[in-house]
DOLO-241767 format. One record per atom (N, C-alpha, C): residue in three letters; x, y, z. Coordinates in pm, whole numbers, padded with zeros to 5 digits, always signed. Atoms other than C-alpha are relative to their C-alpha. Layout:
ALAXYZ ...
END
This chain:
MET+00084-00118+00000 MET+00000+00000+00000 MET+00089+00124+00000 ALA-00080-00120+00011 ALA+00140+00336-00099 ALA-00023+00091+00119 LEU+00009-00093-00111 LEU+00204+00606+00158 LEU-00120+00092-00015 ASP+00114-00088+00024 ASP-00061+00828-00004 ASP-00131-00065+00042 GLU+00124+00070-00034 GLU-00328+00562+00056 GLU-00020-00013+00151 GLN+00013+00015-00144 GLN-00254+00540+00428 GLN-00069+00120+00063 LYS+00061-00121-00054 LYS-00377+00898+00481 LYS-00083+00067-00108 LEU+00085-00058+00102 LEU-00657+00964+00235 LEU-00065+00127+00053 PRO+00056-00128-00043 PRO-00793+01321+00248 PRO-00153+00001+00000 ILE+00146+00007-00004 ILE-01153+01205+00290 ILE-00044-00074+00126 LYS+00059+00073-00112 LYS-01382+01076+00563 LYS-00117-00080-00055 MET+00106+00086+00049 MET-01599+00779+00473 MET-00119+00008+00096 LEU+00121-00010-00080 LEU-01959+00787+00596 LEU-00074-00133+00007 ASN+00091+00112-00022 ASN-02196+00523+00733 ASN+00062-00135-00031 ASP-00043+00137+00029 ASP-02151+00176+00579 ASP+00082-00008-00128 ARG-00076-00003+00125 ARG-01927+00279+00289 ARG+00141-00055+00020 VAL-00134+00059+00000 VAL-01603+00097+00205 VAL+00068+00046-00129 LEU-00077-00044+00115 LEU-01338+00240-00027 LEU+00109-00103-00024 VAL-00096+00107+00031 VAL-01127-00025-00204 VAL+00080+00036-00125 ARG-00083-00016+00119 ARG-00849-00039-00459 ARG+00027-00138-00057 ILE-00022+00127+00068 ILE-00830-00319-00712 ILE+00142+00000-00055 PRO-00134+00010+00060 PRO-00480-00438-00806 PRO-00010+00008-00152 ASP+00000-00012+00146 ASP-00393-00354-01167 ASP+00021-00137-00062 ARG-00010+00132+00064 ARG-00462-00670-01366 ARG-00059+00006-00140 ASP+00051-00011+00137 ASP-00558-00539-01708 ASP+00084-00088-00091 GLY-00072+00083+00096 GLY-00466-00757-01999 GLY-00035-00146+00016 GLU+00023+00144-00002 GLU-00433-01131-02025 GLU+00002-00054+00142 ARG+00006+00065-00130 ARG-00509-01360-01734 ARG+00019-00149-00021 ARG-00029+00142+00012 ARG-00381-01714-01682 ARG-00049-00072+00125 THR+00047+00080-00113 THR-00547-01979-01462 THR+00115-00083+00053 THR-00105+00084-00057 THR-00347-02208-01235 THR+00025-00124-00086 ALA-00017+00114+00089 ALA-00404-02485-01491 ALA+00071+00038-00129 GLY-00073-00044+00118 GLY-00233-02272-01757 GLY-00087+00050-00113 ILE+00088-00051+00105 ILE-00539-02166-01958 ILE+00013+00152-00005 LEU-00021-00143+00019 LEU-00486-01818-02103 LEU-00129+00065-00049 PHE+00115-00078+00042 PHE-00777-01570-02121 PHE+00051+00132-00054 PRO-00046-00128+00054 PRO-00708-01278-02357 PRO-00073+00117+00065 ALA+00057-00119-00061 ALA-00782-00922-02243 ALA-00140+00030-00053 THR+00130-00028+00060 THR-01082-00910-02479 THR-00108-00099+00041 ALA+00099+00101-00041 ALA-01252-01217-02326 ALA-00089+00055+00110 GLN+00096-00045-00101 GLN-01566-01143-02129 GLN-00031-00118+00091 ILE+00029+00104-00099 ILE-01603-01343-01811 ILE-00122+00046+00078 SER+00125-00044-00061 SER-01959-01327-01684 SER-00005-00030+00149 LYS+00029+00016-00143 LYS-02049-01281-01319 LYS+00120-00043+00083 ARG-00120+00034-00076 ARG-01692-01308-01190 ARG+00019+00101+00112 LEU-00025-00088-00113 LEU-01632-01167-00842 LEU+00146+00043+00000 ALA-00135-00054-00002 ALA-01321-00959-00776 ALA+00046+00026+00143 TRP-00061-00032-00129 TRP-01081-00912-00482 TRP+00055+00142-00006 ALA-00056-00135-00008 ALA-00978-00564-00368 ALA+00048+00026+00143 ALA-00054-00036-00131 ALA-00786-00407-00080 ALA-00076+00119+00057 VAL+00072-00109-00068 VAL-00972-00188+00172 VAL+00099+00109+00036 VAL-00087-00113-00032 VAL-00818+00160+00202 VAL-00066+00100+00094 ALA+00070-00090-00092 ALA-01088+00348+00400 ALA-00138-00057+00032 LEU+00129+00054-00047 LEU-01405+00270+00599 LEU-00085+00109+00062 GLY+00092-00085-00073 GLY-01714+00448+00723 GLY-00010-00047+00144 GLN+00003+00032-00142 GLN-01783+00451+01098 GLN-00092-00116+00035 ASN+00093+00110-00031 ASN-02059+00187+01077 ASN+00041-00135-00059 VAL-00047+00126+00057 VAL-01858-00082+00896 VAL+00054-00088+00112 ARG-00040+00088-00109 ARG-01815-00383+01127 ARG+00076-00123-00046 THR-00056+00128+00044 THR-01692-00671+00910 THR+00138+00010-00064 ALA-00130-00015+00068 ALA-01377-00527+00749 ALA+00081+00108+00070 GLU-00093-00100-00050 GLU-01072-00323+00845 GLU+00091+00044-00114 VAL-00094-00050+00101 VAL-00826-00113+00646 VAL+00112-00102-00015 GLY-00103+00099+00028 GLY-00579-00348+00479 GLY-00055-00138-00033 ASP+00062+00128+00033 ASP-00822-00642+00448 ASP-00022-00010-00150 ARG+00041+00024+00138 ARG-00899-00799+00112 ARG-00146-00041+00004 VAL+00143+00031+00003 VAL-01268-00813+00024 VAL-00040-00049-00139 LEU+00053+00056+00124 LEU-01461-01004-00241 LEU-00132+00068-00030 PHE+00123-00070+00038 PHE-01731-00816-00431 PHE-00030-00021-00148 SER+00038+00009+00140 SER-01920-00811-00759 SER+00034+00131-00070 PRO-00034-00123+00072 PRO-01776-00562-01009 PRO-00122+00074-00055 GLU+00121-00065+00048 GLU-02132-00489-01121 GLU-00060+00093+00106 ASP+00056-00078-00111 ASP-02216-00339-00776 ASP+00098+00108+00045 ARG-00105-00092-00041 ARG-01956-00065-00781 ARG-00021+00140-00059 TYR-00005-00138+00046 TYR-01910+00308-00815 TYR+00147+00041+00004 GLU-00141-00040+00007 GLU-01572+00438-00928 GLU+00014+00146+00040 VAL-00027-00137-00045 VAL-01420+00751-00776 VAL+00151+00024-00010 GLU-00141-00036+00006 GLU-01090+00935-00821 GLU+00033+00088+00120 VAL-00046-00076-00116 VAL-00907+01062-00512 VAL+00150+00019-00014 GLY-00143-00029+00010 GLY-00570+01232-00541 GLY+00066-00060-00122 GLY-00056+00055+00123 GLY-00520+01108-00897 GLY-00003-00151-00008 ASN+00011+00146+00000 ASN-00583+00742-00801 ASN-00146-00042-00011 ASP+00136+00051+00015 ASP-00890+00540-00898 ASP-00033-00100+00110 TYR+00048+00088-00106 TYR-01088+00366-00623 TYR-00142-00042-00032 ILE+00138+00046+00015 ILE-01417+00183-00593 ILE-00070+00016+00134 MET+00081-00021-00119 MET-01689+00276-00344 MET-00104-00111+00008 LEU+00097+00108-00022 LEU-01894-00010-00200 LEU-00079+00028+00127 ARG+00070+00006-00128 ARG-02158-00053+00068 ARG+00045-00129+00066 GLU-00043+00120-00071 GLU-02075-00306+00337 GLU-00082-00121-00044 ARG+00085+00112+00040 ARG-02369-00521+00224 ARG+00037-00058-00137 ASP-00045+00048+00131 ASP-02207-00552-00123 ASP+00123-00090+00009 ILE-00118+00083-00020 ILE-01908-00738+00026 ILE-00044-00144+00025 HIS+00037+00141-00013 HIS-01934-01116-00012 HIS+00089-00077+00097 ALA-00093+00070-00089 ALA-01625-01221+00188 ALA+00114+00094+00037 VAL-00114-00078-00047 VAL-01333-01078+00387 VAL+00116-00096+00024 ALA-00120+00080-00025 ALA-00979-01220+00386 ALA+00097+00087+00079 ALA-00093-00074-00085 ALA-00752-01108+00669 ALA+00074-00097+00089 SER-00080+00089-00085 SER-00478-01257+00883 SER-00061-00017+00139 ARG+00060+00010-00133 ARG-00682-01191+01200 ARG-00114-00102+00006 ILE+00110+00097+00006 ILE-00955-01432+01085 ILE+00057-00140+00015 GLU-00048+00136-00023 GLU-00904-01784+01216 GLU-00037-00089-00118 ALA+00022+00089+00113 ALA-00866-02032+00933 ALA-00059-00133+00048 SER+00054+00131-00029 SER-01060-02356+00926 SER+00034-00093-00115 THR-00035+00100+00101 THR-01067-02654+00692 THR-00039+00041-00141 GLY+00039-00034+00136 GLY-01225-02476+00396 GLY-00041+00144-00012 LEU+00047-00134+00027 LEU-01352-02159+00236 LEU-00149+00005+00022 TYR+00144-00018-00023 TYR-01690-02039+00356 TYR-00035+00141-00042 LEU+00037-00132+00051 LEU-01844-01753+00159 LEU-00142+00032+00035 
END
């Protein structure tokens, strides 16, 4: 996380979560080696993003967590020349963080 992201010049309200998606434009390769070109459309694929700011009513995530959300449920915003995505807490499907105790499988 860049130094600029640690001190964003905004205050998030209510249940809003501000996230940044890692740059992954272009081709994508699966673990099995299948290559998807940048022009391929993948329907209904959820995306992971890093939380950079939270509203005061958010209870399930913290700054620095990775969250899973649907790219269709997003609003893009530019802050300080960087692009971010604004979500509501209810739009988050899962949270990945080191503070969460791991079990035998993934539960979404």
